C-alpha positions as CSV (number, residue, x, y, z in Angstrom):
1,M,0.1,0.0,0.0
2,K,1.5,3.2,-1.3
3,S,1.0,6.2,1.2
4,L,1.9,10.0,1.2
5,V,4.0,11.2,4.2
6,E,5.7,13.9,5.6
7,I,9.6,13.4,5.3
8,L,12.8,14.8,6.9
9,K,14.7,17.2,5.0
10,E,17.8,15.0,5.1
11,E,16.1,12.1,3.4
12,Y,14.7,14.5,0.9
13,Q,18.1,15.4,0.3
14,N,19.4,11.8,-0.6
15,Y,16.3,11.5,-3.0
16,C,17.4,14.5,-4.9
17,Q,20.8,13.6,-5.0
18,D,20.4,11.4,-8.0
19,K,17.3,13.0,-9.6
20,N,16.8,15.9,-11.8
21,I,15.3,18.3,-9.4
22,D,14.2,21.6,-10.8
23,W,15.6,24.2,-8.5
24,L,12.3,25.7,-7.3
25,Q,12.0,21.9,-5.4
26,S,15.3,22.1,-3.9
27,V,16.0,22.2,-0.3
28,E,17.8,25.6,-1.3
29,F,14.8,27.1,-2.5
30,A,12.6,25.7,0.8
31,E,15.1,27.6,3.2
32,M,14.4,30.7,0.3
33,R,10.9,30.8,1.2
34,K,11.0,30.1,4.7
35,K,13.0,33.4,4.8
36,R,9.9,35.1,2.9
37,G,7.9,33.9,5.6
38,A,6.2,30.6,4.3
39,E,6.2,27.1,5.8
40,C,7.8,24.1,3.7
41,Y,6.9,20.5,3.7
42,F,9.0,17.9,1.9
43,V,6.4,15.0,1.1
44,A,7.2,11.6,-0.4
45,L,5.0,8.8,-1.8
46,K,6.5,5.5,0.0
47,N,5.7,1.8,-1.1
48,D,7.2,0.5,2.4
49,E,10.1,2.4,3.0
50,R,10.8,3.5,-0.6
51,I,10.5,6.6,-1.9
52,E,8.7,6.5,-5.3
53,V,8.3,10.2,-5.7
54,A,9.1,13.1,-3.7
55,G,8.3,17.0,-3.8
56,L,8.5,20.2,-1.9
57,I,5.0,21.9,-0.6
58,S,5.0,25.5,0.4
59,S,2.7,27.4,2.3
60,K,2.2,30.9,2.7
61,N,-1.2,32.4,4.0
62,K,-2.6,28.9,3.5
63,R,-2.2,29.1,0.4
64,F,-0.3,26.1,-0.8
65,D,1.9,25.3,-3.7
66,L,3.5,22.2,-5.3
67,V,5.4,23.8,-8.3
68,M,8.0,22.3,-10.8
69,V,7.6,18.5,-9.9
70,E,9.1,16.2,-11.8
71,Q,7.8,12.6,-13.0
72,N,11.6,11.6,-12.8
73,G,11.1,8.2,-14.1
74,V,8.1,7.0,-11.9
75,S,4.9,5.7,-13.6
76,Q,2.2,7.8,-14.6
77,A,-0.1,6.2,-12.3
78,D,2.3,6.9,-9.2
79,F,3.0,10.5,-10.3
80,V,-0.8,10.9,-10.6
81,D,-1.4,9.2,-7.0
82,F,1.2,11.4,-5.6
83,L,-0.3,14.7,-6.9
84,V,-3.9,13.8,-5.7
85,K,-2.6,12.5,-2.2
86,S,-0.6,15.7,-2.1
87,E,-4.1,17.6,-2.3
88,E,-5.1,15.5,0.7
89,F,-2.1,16.5,2.6
90,A,-3.0,20.3,2.1
91,R,-6.6,20.2,2.7
92,E,-5.7,18.6,6.2
93,R,-3.4,21.4,7.0
94,G,-6.1,24.0,6.5
95,A,-5.4,25.3,3.0
96,I,-7.8,27.6,1.4
97,S,-6.7,27.1,-1.8
98,Y,-3.8,24.5,-3.4
99,R,-1.8,24.9,-6.8
100,I,-0.1,22.4,-8.4
101,L,2.2,22.9,-11.4
102,P,3.9,19.7,-12.7
103,K,7.0,19.8,-14.6
104,V,5.4,17.9,-17.6
105,V,6.2,19.0,-21.2
106,R,2.9,19.7,-23.0
107,A,4.3,20.7,-26.1
108,L,7.3,22.4,-27.8
109,R,7.0,25.4,-30.1
110,N,9.2,27.2,-32.3
111,D,9.9,31.1,-32.0
112,K,6.7,32.3,-33.7
113,L,5.2,30.0,-30.8
114,E,3.4,27.6,-33.1
115,I,3.4,24.2,-32.0
116,I,5.9,21.3,-33.6
117,E,5.5,18.8,-31.2
118,S,2.8,17.9,-28.6
119,T,1.8,15.4,-25.8
120,N,-1.4,13.9,-24.7
121,L,-1.7,14.6,-21.3
122,K,-5.1,13.1,-20.5
123,W,-3.3,10.7,-18.2
124,L,-2.3,13.6,-16.0
125,S,-5.6,15.9,-16.2
126,E,-8.4,13.9,-16.2
127,P,-7.2,12.5,-12.2
128,L,-6.7,16.0,-11.2
129,L,-10.1,17.4,-12.5
130,K,-11.7,14.5,-11.1
131,A,-10.1,15.5,-7.7
132,G,-11.5,19.0,-8.0
133,F,-8.6,21.0,-9.9
134,K,-9.5,23.5,-12.1
135,Y,-7.1,23.5,-15.2
136,H,-5.7,27.1,-16.2
137,S,-3.1,26.8,-19.1
138,G,-2.3,28.8,-22.4
139,F,0.3,31.6,-22.4
140,K,0.2,34.7,-20.5
141,H,0.4,38.4,-21.9
142,E,2.2,39.5,-18.9
143,F,5.7,38.4,-17.3
144,D,5.2,35.8,-14.5
145,M,8.0,36.8,-11.8
146,D,6.8,33.7,-9.8
147,V,6.9,30.5,-11.5
148,N,6.9,29.9,-15.6
149,M,4.8,27.3,-17.4
150,H,6.7,28.6,-20.5
151,V,10.2,28.8,-21.0
152,Y,12.8,29.3,-23.4
153,L,15.4,26.2,-23.9
154,K,19.0,25.4,-25.6
155,D,20.0,22.2,-25.7
156,L,24.0,22.3,-25.1
157,T,24.7,18.6,-25.2
158,E,26.1,18.4,-28.5
159,L,28.0,21.9,-28.2
160,S,31.5,23.3,-27.4
161,E,32.9,26.5,-26.3
162,D,34.3,27.5,-29.2
163,G,31.6,26.5,-31.4
164,V,28.6,27.6,-29.7
165,A,28.3,31.0,-31.1
166,S,27.9,29.9,-34.5
167,T,24.3,28.2,-33.5
168,Y,23.1,31.9,-32.7
169,N,21.0,33.7,-35.2
170,Q,22.6,36.4,-37.4
171,T,21.5,39.5,-35.5
172,T,22.7,38.0,-32.0
173,R,26.3,37.4,-33.6
174,R,26.5,40.5,-34.8
175,N,25.2,42.1,-31.2
176,L,28.0,40.0,-29.9
177,R,30.7,41.4,-32.0
178,A,29.5,45.1,-31.2
179,A,29.6,44.3,-27.5
180,M,33.5,42.8,-27.9
181,K,34.5,46.1,-29.9
182,K,33.1,48.2,-27.1
183,G,35.7,46.3,-24.7
184,V,32.9,45.2,-22.1
185,N,34.2,42.4,-19.6
186,V,32.1,40.1,-17.5
187,R,32.7,39.7,-13.5
188,K,31.0,38.8,-10.6
189,V,28.5,41.3,-8.7
190,K,29.7,41.4,-4.8
191,E,27.1,40.8,-2.4
192,S,28.2,44.4,-1.3
193,E,27.2,45.6,-4.7
194,F,23.2,44.1,-4.6
195,A,21.7,47.7,-4.6
196,D,23.6,48.6,-7.7
197,F,22.3,45.1,-9.0
198,V,18.5,46.1,-7.9
199,A,18.9,49.6,-9.7
200,I,19.5,47.6,-12.9
201,L,16.5,45.3,-12.6
202,K,14.9,48.1,-11.9
203,S,15.9,50.2,-15.1
204,S,14.9,47.0,-17.4
205,N,11.8,46.3,-15.2
206,Q,10.4,49.6,-15.5
207,K,10.6,49.5,-19.2
208,N,8.9,46.1,-19.6
209,G,6.2,47.0,-17.1
210,V,7.1,44.8,-14.2
211,G,7.9,45.2,-10.6
212,T,11.5,44.5,-9.0
213,R,12.0,42.3,-5.8
214,D,13.6,44.3,-2.9
215,E,17.5,43.7,-2.3
216,E,16.7,41.7,0.9
217,Y,15.3,38.8,-1.5
218,Y,19.0,38.7,-3.5
219,H,20.9,38.6,-0.2
220,N,18.4,35.7,0.7
221,L,19.0,34.1,-2.4
222,K,22.7,34.3,-1.9
223,T,22.9,32.8,1.3
224,C,20.3,29.9,1.0
225,F,21.9,29.1,-3.1
226,G,25.6,30.1,-1.9
227,E,28.0,29.0,-4.8
228,Q,25.1,27.6,-7.0
229,A,23.6,31.2,-7.3
230,H,25.7,33.3,-9.3
231,F,25.5,36.8,-9.8
232,M,27.1,38.1,-12.7
233,G,27.7,41.8,-14.5
234,V,28.9,43.3,-17.4
235,E,31.5,46.3,-16.9
236,F,32.0,49.2,-19.4
237,E,34.6,51.9,-18.6
238,G,34.6,50.6,-14.8
239,K,30.6,50.4,-14.5
240,L,28.1,47.9,-14.1
241,I,25.8,48.5,-17.2
242,S,24.1,45.0,-17.1
243,A,23.6,41.8,-14.6
244,G,22.2,38.6,-13.9
245,V,21.7,36.2,-11.6
246,F,22.1,32.5,-12.7
247,I,21.2,29.3,-10.8
248,F,23.3,25.9,-11.6
249,S,22.2,22.9,-10.8
250,K,23.0,19.4,-11.4
251,N,22.2,19.4,-15.3
252,E,20.9,22.7,-16.1
253,V,22.1,26.5,-15.7
254,V,18.6,28.8,-15.2
255,Y,19.0,32.5,-16.3
256,F,16.5,33.6,-13.2
257,E,16.7,37.4,-13.5
258,G,18.3,40.1,-15.1
259,G,18.7,43.4,-16.9
260,S,20.8,46.4,-18.4
261,L,20.6,50.2,-17.5
262,Q,18.5,52.1,-20.3
263,E,21.0,54.7,-20.5
264,Y,23.8,52.2,-22.0
265,R,21.0,50.1,-24.2
266,K,23.2,50.7,-27.6
267,I,25.9,48.5,-25.8
268,P,24.6,45.0,-26.4
269,A,25.6,43.9,-22.7
270,S,23.1,41.7,-22.2
271,T,24.2,39.4,-25.6
272,F,27.5,39.6,-24.1
273,L,26.5,38.4,-20.8
274,Q,24.5,35.5,-21.8
275,D,27.4,34.4,-24.5
276,Y,29.4,34.4,-21.4
277,M,27.0,32.3,-19.2
278,I,26.1,29.9,-21.9
279,K,30.1,28.9,-22.3
280,E,30.0,28.5,-18.3
281,A,27.3,26.1,-18.4
282,I,29.2,24.0,-21.2
283,R,32.1,24.1,-19.1
284,A,30.0,23.0,-16.0
285,G,28.6,20.1,-18.1
286,A,25.4,21.5,-18.0
287,S,23.1,19.8,-20.6
288,K,20.5,22.6,-20.6
289,Y,20.7,26.5,-20.5
290,N,17.0,27.9,-19.4
291,F,16.5,31.3,-20.4
292,Y,13.3,31.3,-18.4
293,G,9.9,32.7,-19.0
294,I,8.6,33.8,-22.2
295,T,5.3,35.7,-22.8
296,A,2.4,35.2,-25.5
297,E,3.6,37.6,-27.8
298,P,5.7,36.2,-30.8
299,K,6.9,39.7,-31.5
300,A,7.8,40.7,-28.1
301,S,11.3,41.9,-27.3
302,L,11.6,39.3,-24.4
303,L,11.2,36.7,-26.6
304,R,12.8,38.3,-29.7
305,F,15.8,38.5,-27.3
306,K,16.1,34.7,-26.1
307,A,15.2,33.2,-29.4
308,G,18.1,35.0,-31.0
309,F,20.2,32.3,-29.2
310,R,18.5,29.5,-30.6
311,G,16.5,27.1,-28.6
312,V,12.9,26.0,-28.3
313,A,10.2,27.5,-26.5
314,V,8.8,24.5,-23.9
315,E,5.1,24.8,-22.7
316,Y,4.9,22.6,-19.5
317,A,1.2,21.1,-18.3
318,G,-0.2,24.0,-17.0
319,E,-1.7,25.1,-13.7
320,Y,-4.1,23.1,-11.5
321,R,-5.7,25.0,-8.9
322,K,-8.4,23.8,-6.3
323,R,-10.0,26.5,-4.1
324,Y,-11.9,25.6,-0.9
325,L,-14.5,28.4,-0.9
326,F,-16.0,28.2,2.8
327,R,-12.2,28.2,4.0
328,T,-11.7,31.1,1.6
329,I,-14.8,33.0,3.0
330,L,-14.2,32.5,6.1
331,S,-10.5,33.9,5.9
332,K,-11.7,36.9,4.2
333,I,-14.4,37.5,7.2
334,L,-11.5,36.9,9.8
335,R,-8.9,39.5,8.1
336,R,-12.2,42.4,8.6
């Protein structure tokens, strides 16, 4: 009889060691969430003492999340069993809502966001809908700073440091040469420079109409992820003009967030930084470089920039959300 149980952090860490765990499912991210006021639970579907599948559930204000959990080689039946039983776990702890975003690929799309390959996920959707979840999918037109159902990936498995630039499109290669001619260089961003780092993000985010996290968020990120979190910047004439944070995991490097000062926008510093970090990912033995989130508009500058490095747009299964109406109403009444 398989049952879902809460497990210790150490047991979850052992489970993660030989699995491809998304960084949002890591012990480090759990510590990050705790610093932001969330409660975290490591849960596992066990067959006697053997873990079939495990994941990180977090909760803030009784809103529970299980995001980017991977199937990791287990059967479809066990994976669905884990997801359904995790809802019972959240409900028993007073959840007013529960959100699941499985890291299961629904479709691959080209740079125009046209589907080039798709998978039937009826095996996943039907049991979750039967359990009372509502399904939310489709591309968002606004950028999601939380978690992305649609990302842009570049496969690095057959690429070398010397040859990777030849795989970029013509515009990106031209911008890379232009940045080199300007004499820019890449260096680490020190924690004492995080105020400058946030100012760079804010400069880009204001242009794109999105908010910027506070400086404390990035100090917490560095504390929790340590050497896995690479804060990198591009310097021009002694000034940081572009920067980003990159999360290194077992097989993947994630470009989590970045930007450039708008007064230096004519220098293609972001292109230079991405090329540098793609080569760092190859040196580290990563098989994938994850440019992270994209939006619904094929002509949007965000997608156009990332697509210049020639990868593929990946659409994950989507968001499954269950709300507990009575608890939600009661929660609103108590907050008055």
